C-alpha positions in Angstrom: 101.3 119.6 125.7 102.0 119.0 122.1 102.0 115.4 121.2 104.2 114.4 118.2 103.9 111.4 116.2 106.2 108.6 117.2 107.0 107.8 113.5 109.5 109.9 111.6 108.6 112.8 109.5 107.5 112.1 105.9 108.7 113.6 102.7 105.6 114.6 100.7 106.2 114.2 96.9 105.7 117.5 94.8 103.2 115.9 92.5 99.5 115.6 91.6 97.1 113.1 92.9 96.8 111.1 89.8 100.5 111.5 89.3 101.1 109.4 92.5 98.2 107.0 91.6 99.7 106.4 88.2 103.6 106.4 88.7 105.7 103.2 88.1 102.5 102.1 85.8 104.6 100.0 83.6 105.2 97.2 86.1 101.3 96.8 86.6 99.6 98.2 83.4 98.0 94.7 82.8 97.0 94.2 86.3 93.2 94.5 87.4 92.5 97.6 89.1 89.1 97.1 89.6 86.8 94.1 89.4 82.9 94.7 89.5 81.7 92.3 91.9 78.1 92.4 90.4 79.1 91.8 86.8 82.7 90.5 86.7 83.8 93.2 84.7 87.4 94.3 85.0 89.6 97.4 84.3 93.1 97.1 84.1 95.5 99.7 85.3 96.7 100.4 81.8 92.9 101.0 80.7 92.3 103.1 83.9 95.2 105.5 82.6 94.1 105.5 79.2 90.3 106.2 79.8 91.3 109.0 82.5 93.6 110.6 80.2 91.1 110.6 77.5 88.2 111.8 79.6 90.3 114.5 80.6 91.3 115.8 77.1 87.4 115.5 76.3 86.5 117.7 79.3 89.2 120.4 78.2 88.0 120.3 74.6 84.4 121.1 76.0 85.6 124.0 77.9 86.5 122.7 81.5 88.7 125.2 82.9 91.2 124.7 85.9 89.4 124.9 89.1 86.0 124.0 87.6 84.0 121.5 89.6 82.9 118.2 88.5 79.9 116.6 90.5 80.0 112.7 90.7 76.8 111.0 92.0 77.1 107.3 91.7 77.3 103.9 93.5 80.8 102.5 93.6 81.9 101.3 90.0 85.1 101.0 88.2 84.1 104.0 86.1 84.0 105.9 89.2 87.7 106.3 89.2 88.0 106.9 85.7 85.4 110.2 86.0 87.5 111.1 89.3 90.8 111.4 87.8 89.8 112.4 84.5 88.4 115.3 86.1 91.4 115.9 88.4 93.9 115.4 85.2 92.1 118.3 83.4 92.5 120.6 86.5 89.1 120.0 88.0 87.8 119.5 91.2 85.4 116.8 92.2 82.6 117.1 94.7 81.2 113.9 95.3 77.5 113.1 96.0 75.6 110.4 98.2 73.1 108.9 95.4 70.5 108.8 98.2 70.3 112.2 98.9 67.4 114.3 97.9 67.1 116.5 94.9 67.1 119.4 97.5 70.4 118.3 99.2 72.0 117.8 95.8 70.8 121.1 94.4 72.4 122.8 97.8 75.8 121.1 97.2 75.9 121.4 93.4 74.8 125.0 93.8 77.1 125.9 96.7 80.2 124.2 94.7 79.3 125.9 91.4 79.7 122.6 89.6 79.3 122.8 85.9 79.3 118.7 84.8 77.1 116.1 86.4 78.4 112.4 86.2 76.0 109.7 87.4 74.2 106.6 86.3 71.1 106.0 84.1 69.0 105.2 87.0 69.5 108.6 88.6 68.9 110.7 85.4 65.6 112.1 86.4 67.2 113.2 89.6 70.1 114.8 87.6 67.9 116.6 85.2 66.2 118.2 88.0 69.3 119.3 89.6 70.4 120.4 86.3 67.4 122.6 85.9 68.0 124.5 89.2 71.9 125.1 89.4 74.6 125.8 87.1 75.1 122.1 85.6 75.8 122.5 81.8 76.1 118.8 81.0 75.2 115.4 82.5 77.5 112.6 81.6 76.2 109.0 82.6 78.1 105.5 82.9 76.4 103.8 80.2 73.6 104.9 77.9 70.7 107.1 78.7 68.6 109.5 76.4 69.2 113.1 77.2 72.8 112.5 78.7 76.1 112.1 77.2 77.5 108.6 77.7 81.1 108.2 79.1 82.0 106.1 76.2 81.4 108.9 73.8 83.5 111.5 75.9 86.3 108.9 75.7 86.2 108.5 72.0 86.0 112.4 71.8 89.1 112.7 74.2 91.2 110.2 72.2 90.6 112.1 68.8 91.4 115.5 70.5 94.5 114.1 72.3 96.1 112.3 69.4 97.8 109.3 71.0 95.6 109.8 74.3 98.5 109.8 76.5 99.6 112.4 78.9 103.3 113.5 78.7 103.6 112.4 82.2 101.1 109.6 83.5 98.5 111.3 85.5 99.3 114.7 84.6 98.3 117.0 81.4 101.1 119.8 81.2 99.7 123.1 82.0 96.5 122.3 83.8 97.7 122.1 87.3 100.0 124.7 89.0 101.0 124.4 92.7 99.5 120.9 94.2 99.5 122.8 97.6 97.2 125.3 96.3 95.0 123.5 93.5 92.0 121.9 94.7 91.1 118.1 93.7 88.4 117.3 95.9 85.5 119.1 97.4 83.3 116.5 99.8 80.9 117.9 102.0 80.8 117.8 105.8 79.0 119.4 108.7 81.9 119.8 110.5 81.4 120.1 114.1 78.1 122.1 113.7 75.6 123.5 111.1 74.5 122.5 107.5 77.1 120.7 105.3 79.8 122.7 103.7 82.5 122.3 101.2 85.7 120.8 102.5 88.6 122.4 100.1 91.3 119.8 99.9 94.2 120.0 97.6 96.3 117.7 95.6 99.0 117.9 98.3 96.6 117.2 101.2 95.6 113.8 99.6 99.2 113.0 98.2 100.2 113.8 101.9 97.6 111.6 103.6 98.3 108.7 101.0 102.0 108.8 101.8 101.6 108.9 105.3 99.1 105.9 105.4 101.5 104.1 103.1 104.4 104.7 105.7 102.6 103.0 108.6 100.4 100.8 106.7 101.8 99.9 103.3 99.2 98.0 101.1 101.0 95.1 99.4 100.8 95.1 95.6 99.3 91.6 95.4 96.4 92.9 97.8 92.7 92.5 97.0 90.5 95.0 98.7 87.1 94.9 99.1 85.6 98.4 98.1 82.2 98.7 99.6 82.4 101.7 101.4 81.1 104.4 99.3 83.9 106.4 96.9 81.7 109.5 97.4 82.7 109.6 101.1 86.4 110.6 102.1 87.5 107.3 103.6 86.0 105.2 100.5 87.7 108.0 98.4 91.0 108.2 99.8 91.8 105.2 101.9 90.2 102.6 99.5 90.1 104.1 96.1 93.2 106.3 95.7 95.6 104.6 98.2 94.7 101.4 97.0 95.4 102.4 93.3 98.6 103.8 94.1 99.9 100.8 95.8 98.7 98.8 92.9 96.1 96.7 94.7 93.1 95.2 92.9 89.8 96.9 94.3 86.7 94.6 94.0 83.6 97.1 94.0 80.2 96.6 95.4 77.5 99.2 94.8 76.2 99.1 98.4 76.5 96.9 101.6 74.6 93.8 101.9 76.0 91.0 104.2 75.5 88.2 101.9 77.1 89.9 98.8 79.7 91.2 100.7 80.8 87.7 102.2 80.5 86.1 98.7 82.8 88.7 97.2 85.3 88.0 99.9 85.1 84.3 99.5 85.0 84.6 95.8 87.7 86.8 95.0 89.9 85.9 97.9 89.9 89.6 99.5 93.0 89.9 101.9 92.1 93.5 102.9 88.7 94.9 104.2 88.4 98.6 104.9 84.9 98.7 106.9 83.0 100.8 109.5 81.8 99.3 112.7 78.5 98.2 111.7 80.2 95.8 109.2 82.6 94.6 112.0 79.5 94.0 114.1 77.9 91.8 111.7 81.3 90.0 111.3 81.5 89.4 114.9 77.7 88.2 115.4 75.7 87.2 112.4 75.3 83.5 111.9 75.4 84.1 107.9 79.2 84.6 108.6 79.8 80.7 109.4 78.5 79.9 105.8 81.3 81.5 103.9 85.3 80.9 103.6 86.7 84.0 104.9 90.3 82.5 105.4 91.8 84.9 102.7 91.4 88.1 104.9 94.3 89.2 106.6 93.4 92.5 107.6 90.6 94.3 108.6 90.5 98.2 109.5 87.7 99.8 110.9 87.2 103.7 110.7 84.4 106.6 110.3 83.0 106.0 113.6 84.1 104.4 117.3 84.8 100.6 117.4 84.3 99.1 120.8 86.6 96.6 122.3 84.3 94.2 122.8 83.1 93.8 119.1 86.7 94.2 117.9 87.9 91.4 120.0 84.7 89.2 119.2 85.6 89.9 115.4 89.0 88.8 115.8 88.4 85.8 117.8 85.7 84.5 115.3 87.7 85.4 112.1 91.3 84.9 113.3 92.2 87.9 111.8 93.4 91.1 113.3 91.1 94.0 113.6 92.6 97.4 114.0 91.0 101.0 113.6 92.1 104.5 112.5 90.5 108.0 113.0 90.3 111.0 110.8 87.7 113.4 109.6 86.8 114.6 106.1 88.8 117.9 107.0 91.9 116.0 107.5 91.9 113.9 104.1 90.8 111.9 106.1 93.4 110.0 108.4 95.1 111.3 111.3 95.7 108.3 113.4 96.0 104.5 112.8 96.9 101.8 115.3 99.5 99.6 113.5 99.1 95.7 113.8 100.1 94.7 117.1 100.3 98.2 118.5 99.9 98.1 122.3 98.7 94.6 122.3 95.0 93.7 123.4 95.0 96.4 126.1 94.7 99.0 123.2 92.3 97.4 120.9 89.8 100.2 121.5 92.6 102.9 120.8 92.8 104.6 117.0 96.5 104.4 117.7 99.3 107.0 117.5 99.1 109.9 115.1 100.6 109.5 111.3 104.0 111.0 110.6 104.3 114.6 110.2 101.1 114.7 112.6 100.7 116.5 115.8 98.1 116.4 118.5 96.8 118.6 121.3 94.2 118.0 123.8 92.3 120.8 124.9 90.0 121.8 127.7 86.2 121.4 126.5 85.5 124.6 128.7 88.6 126.7 128.5 90.7 125.6 125.3 93.7 125.1 127.5 96.1 122.0 126.6 95.6 119.2 128.9 98.4 116.6 129.9 98.5 113.1 128.3 95.9 111.0 130.1 93.1 113.9 130.4 90.1 114.0 128.4 89.3 116.8 126.1 88.8 118.0 122.5 91.4 116.7 120.1 93.0 119.1 118.0 95.1 118.2 114.9 97.9 119.9 113.1 99.7 118.4 109.7 99.9 118.6 106.1 96.7 116.7 105.7 94.5 119.4 107.1 92.2 121.0 104.8 92.7 124.7 103.2 89.4 125.5 104.6 85.6 125.4 103.8 84.4 126.9 100.6 83.0 130.4 100.6 82.7 129.9 104.4 85.7 132.1 106.0 83.5 132.3 109.3 83.3 128.6 109.5 87.2 128.1 108.8 88.0 130.4 111.4 86.0 128.5 114.0 87.5 125.3 113.0 91.2 126.2 112.3 93.0 128.7 114.6 95.5 131.1 113.8 98.3 128.6 114.7 97.1 125.8 112.3 95.1 123.8 114.7 92.0 122.0 113.4 89.5 121.7 116.2 87.8 118.3 115.4 84.9 118.5 117.8 85.9 115.1 119.0 86.7 114.1 122.7 89.4 112.0 123.6 92.6 111.4 125.5 96.3 110.6 124.4 98.1 107.7 126.5 101.6 107.8 127.5 102.5 105.8 124.5 100.8 108.6 122.3 97.9 106.3 121.3 94.6 108.2 121.1 91.4 107.1 122.5 88.2 108.6 121.2 85.4 108.8 123.7 82.8 110.7 121.6 81.7 113.9 119.8 81.5 117.0 122.0 78.4 117.8 120.6 76.8 114.5 121.2 77.9 114.3 124.9 75.1 113.9 127.4 74.8 116.1 130.3 73.8 114.4 133.4 73.6 116.6 136.6 76.8 118.1 135.4 78.5 114.9 134.4 79.4 114.4 130.8 78.0 110.9 129.4 79.5 109.5 126.2 76.9 107.8 124.3 79.5 105.4 122.3 80.6 104.2 125.6 77.2 103.0 126.4 76.6 101.5 123.1 79.8 99.6 123.5 78.6 98.0 126.6 75.2 97.3 124.9 76.8 95.5 122.2 78.8 93.4 124.6 75.7 91.8 125.5 75.1 88.8 123.5 71.6 89.3 122.6 72.3 92.8 121.3 72.6 93.3 117.6 72.9 97.1 117.3 72.3 99.9 119.5 72.3 103.7 119.5 71.9 106.2 122.7 70.7 109.7 122.8 70.1 112.2 125.3 66.3 112.9 126.4 65.2 115.8 128.9 64.9 115.3 132.4 63.3 117.6 134.8 65.9 116.8 137.7 69.0 115.8 135.8 68.9 118.1 132.6 69.5 115.0 130.5 69.3 111.2 130.8 70.5 108.6 128.6 68.1 106.4 126.5 68.8 103.6 124.5 67.4 102.3 121.0 68.1 98.6 120.7 68.1 96.0 118.1 68.0 92.4 119.7 67.9 88.8 118.9 66.4 86.5 121.5 64.5 87.2 124.8 66.0 90.0 126.6 64.0 92.6 128.8 64.5 96.3 129.6 65.1 95.4 133.2 67.8 92.8 132.3 69.8 95.1 129.8 69.4 98.1 132.4 71.2 96.0 135.0 73.6 94.7 132.5 74.8 98.3 131.6 74.5 99.4 135.3 77.1 96.7 136.4 79.5 98.1 134.0 79.5 101.9 134.0 79.6 104.7 136.8 76.2 105.4 138.4 75.5 108.7 136.5 76.1 106.8 133.2 73.2 104.2 133.9 70.6 104.0 130.9 67.4 105.2 132.3 65.1 104.4 129.4 65.0 101.7 126.7 63.3 101.5 123.2 63.4 98.2 121.1 63.4 98.7 117.4 64.1 97.0 114.3 67.0 99.1 112.7 69.1 102.0 113.8 69.5 104.6 111.4 73.0 105.2 110.0 74.7 107.0 107.5 76.6 105.1 104.5 79.7 105.8 106.2 78.5 104.0 109.5 77.9 106.9 111.7 74.6 106.6 113.7 72.1 109.4 112.8 71.2 110.4 116.3 69.5 113.4 114.6 66.6 111.0 113.4 66.4 109.4 116.5 66.4 112.9 118.5 63.4 114.0 116.4 61.6 110.9 116.6 61.8 111.4 120.4 60.7 115.1 120.0 57.6 113.9 118.0 56.6 111.4 120.4 56.9 113.6 123.3 54.7 116.4 121.7 52.0 113.8 121.2 52.2 112.7 124.7 51.8 116.3 125.7 48.8 116.6 123.2 47.3 113.6 124.8 
């Protein structure tokens, strides 16, 4: 019942994350590691190493101890990597924050993590000050200049003076700051896991080194690659798959502070981007938006989608339009993040909706949703993962850790999927998002994929709503372009799904709420539905 990876096991280097990123630097010290798409500023690999090392020495001189936490709250900028690796080389641990989070949300994460240093941009300084006043933050560092905060440039000068020549004995590592890479934490992103409030996901140097090594074995990034870095570095996908894996391969990363379709397309055209790591909403835009035809995207050779399910119809439409293979992977914050990846050509068009086989040294088990018993290939159940990329646990939450990782080392993902005979995994949906219709389990993602295959549908989300007889029925929120009515859409879906999966209710809207990583924020739609129901009852 345990499904091993079809790839050979991988040897994980016994190094720190920054050592992996900066190894063999001599051959690429003058190559651009980053280009800021908004300003054209560039940062070479040599400058990235020198500045990261200087920052590490400055943090050490200011009293940062091994294991102390540094909070990063910024959009994507070249300096983000300087802060991240500077903290890592000093023996610190990075907790990454979404700049759009509220002060209360940031206070929760900063307070829970015990962060001592807060790194941000001038525009967020007021928010940073309020957070510092309510937490353990001792110093605020800004990229640029702002009154009441320490400019990053000043810290770099301090670090150069403190270190003498400003270079570590080994590129990416300062002696005595990090012990065993398998125990020393380097990243502390926050995730809700399968349930509950966000929790700190403890990821060690070995976790991230393992995942980057695994990914490179299956999907090596060529050193001459140009990668568009639009997914946020505060999210595990952007942090590891784009920032750290891209840098460790010697690629050039072109940063964008946020996703805006026109700027995204302009960046691909201007910088001749070859690789795009994206999320399903971006694939959908590339497949359907008329603006795409106004840009030369011929440099694109590779598109990978992750963080949320990508339907076959959308993937196929994007491939056909751009003449560029679209593939997808799967993972979680708790798995550093990648566990599965569909290599180019794997299984042909029939497997386009699959996330492929597991990475090297990664095992999979499909468990019955009710009993937890292992299921054979082809059966649908909860996806369990075991491998070197699995987190060490949730910070200060042994109860939540025990619920997520069992005594045999299996991480219970909360996702529903099935494994084919060739070992490829297809994700059906989140276990907690399944709609229960008269005892049948209805996956919202499947219905969303059907809706998105309609030419007039631009975006869609499906949630459960209460039903007196059936328990729950699916309701769709739909963004459309053109004339299409509820009856037409209902009939279109009904022709393509089993009777118990039919959508019983529609609501047309201008926008589907989504997280920065592309996940549909169903809780917002559910709350909207609850409020509407309450108003109807009161009326």
